[in-house]
N, C-alpha and C positions, 0 to 999 in steps of 0.2 A: 552451603549456598543459601543465598536469600531468595525466596520464591515470591513473597508479596510483602508489601508495606502498608500499614494503616496508620495514619497519622494526620497532621495538619500541614497545609501548604504555608511554607515559611517565606519563600520567594519564588518568582518566575522570570524566565528569560526566554529567548527565542528558541533555545535548544534544550533547555532542561528546566526541572523544577527542583526546589530543595524541599524535601518533606521531613517535617520534624516529628520524630517518633520518640516520645518520653525524653525529650531534651537533647536528642542526637539528630543532627540534620544530615540527611542523606540526599546527595546530588544525584538525580535520576534523569538520564537523557530520554527524551521521548519524541515520537512523530509529532509534526506540527498539529495535526488534527486532534491528537490526544491532549496536547497542551492547551489548545483553545477550549476544549470541553471539560478540562479538569476542574475549573472553578476560580475562586478568588483567593488572595491571601487570607489565611485564617480558617478556610473551609477544611472540613474533615474529608479525607479522601482514602480510597484503597486502591492500590496500583499493583498489577501483576508485574513481576520483576524477572528479567534474565540477568544473571550475574556473569559478566565476562572477565576472565582473568588473563592478564598478559604479563610478561616478565616485570614490567615497571609499574603496572597499575591494576586495580580492581575497579571495574566500571559497572554501573547499574543502568539497565535499560528497561524503562517502564512502559506498560501498555494498559489501555482501558479494559481489554477482555482477553481471555484465554486464547481466542482465535488469532487475535493480532499477535501475541506472543508466540504461538505456534508457527505462524507464517514467518515471523522474524527469524526464529530458530532454523526453519527450513532454508531461508534465504542465505544466512551466514555459513551454512554448510555447503554452498555451492562454491567451487574454487573461483577465486577473484572477487568475492563479495565479502566485505567486512561489515561491521556494525554500522558505520557511517552511511555506507551505500545502501544497506538494508533500510535504515531509517528514512533515506531519501525517498526510497520506493514507497514506503508506507505513508510518507507525508504527501507525496503526489497523487496517490490513488488510495481508495478505500480497499479493505481486504477483499471484498467481493469483486471489485473491478480488477485488482491485481491477479487473483486466482483465475478469473475468466480470461484475462489476457495471456496468462501462461498456458492454461488448458488449451486455448485456441491457437496457440503458437503465434500470437500477434506481435512480431518483433517491431513492426512499426509503431505500435503503441508504447512498448517498453523503451524503445530508443528516444522517444520523445522526452524521457525523464533525464535531466542533467546528470552526467556521469556514467550513463549506460550507453555504450556504443553498440554497434551491430554484433561484434564478437561476444560481449558480455550477454547481450540479449539472447543470442543463439544458444550460449552455454546455459543461461537460465532456463530456457524452453527445454533444452535437451535433458537436463538433469531433473527438472521438477514436473514436467508436463504429465507423465504417467502417474506420479504421486498425487498430484492435485486432482487429476481426473477420476481416479479410483478411490483414493483414500481421504479425500477431503470431507470431513464431517462437520465442518464449521459452518460459516454464514452461507446463506443462500447464494448460489453461484449461477449467473446467466452466461452461457457460453456465447462467445462472439465468433461467428464462423470465420474460417480462414479466407473465405471469399469476400469478407467485409474488410480486409485489409487495405484495399484502395480507397474505401469510404473513410476509414480512420486516417489514412495518409492525407486525403483531401481536407478533412476537417482540421487536422493538425497544421496543414498549409495555410488555411484560412485564419489561424491564430487561436483556435479553440485549445484548451488544456487537454492533457491525456485523459483526466477524469471526465471532462465534459464530452469528449469524443467517445469514449467507451459507454457513457450513459446514452448518448443518442444512438449509437449503433445497436446497443442492446434493446432499444425501444423499436427497432425497425420491424415492420410486420414480417412474420415468418410464414413459410409455406407459399409465398407468391414469388413468381419469377419476375424480378425487377432488374432493369438495366442499371449500369453504374450511375448515370445521370438521375434516375428516378430514386435510387438509394440516398444519394447526396441530397436531393430535394426533400425527401422524407426525413433525413437526419437534421437538416436545417429547419424543417417545420417543427421538429421536437423542441428546438430552442425558442421557437415563437409561441409555444404553448406554455412554457415555464414562466 
C-alpha cells in the first residue's frame, strides 16, 4: 500500500492532482481545501495517501495531514459512505468543524453538505460520535452543543455555508443563558467582526 508520496505537482484539476515521483505520475484525489493549499505546478509536495482498492481500480486519496487522512478513513468505514462522499465532507468543512459536528450530533450541519441526507447524517453521528468524543487526538475540537442546532439551522437558512455556520456557533459565548434570538444575533455579529 502507498502511505505517502513526495514529488512535484505535474498538473491540477478541481478533483485531483497528478504528482510526479521519479518520472511516474500518480493521480491523487483530494479535498478541495487540500488542492487549493497544495501549491503550483512544479512545486515539491508531500501528501499523505490512503490507497483504496476496488475490483476495477486502485485509487489514491491524498491529504495534507495525518488528521485529515485519519478522519477520511473513519468516514469510509461508516456504512453508506464511500470515498467520494467522504471527500465532499472534508471539502465542505475543516477537520475540526466536522469532528465537532459529529461529536455534538449536529445533523442540521451535516445535512447542509450536498449528498448527505438526514438518514446518512444520523448514521454518521451514531457510528462515530463516541469515537471522536473519546479517541480524537487530532486537531483542536470545539464542541458545538446540541442546543445550538436551531442556531445552525437559522444560519444555514440565511445562506451561510456549513463551515461558516459552525465557526459562528463555536464562537458563541459559553456559560451564558441566551435565548435563540440572542444566539442568532451573536452569531451574526461574528460575521460582522470578520
